[in-house]
Steps between C-alpha positions, in 0.01 A plus 500: 500500500630737759837452667342446842291213365813333362666519842189352660513205259868444577433522874218247478724263306779530757259441788356193326850362446590553865178331613577209271846467654348495851243238396765283334718517812203408722401205281835358395743610768803721482547666164809695406450874466754490218270272298213746547726793412639337186157385381340838554788677329465265203127559474538876521763506227281314250362722229137438428268632236419865549148571615310737284417823674167677457544761233847378410622361173511125451799471269631152460 
């Protein structure tokens, strides 16, 4: 996967998270930005299983 595609995936994820924050605020009232910040930071720091890349090795 090319580097540009990885940035596009990250950008889409960030936009989706921001939209979710806006929707939550509209539905449930005032929501602390700190809660959003801490939750997003926690999600981004989680290590997930590595996706196999086309043509790459699948050691594991």
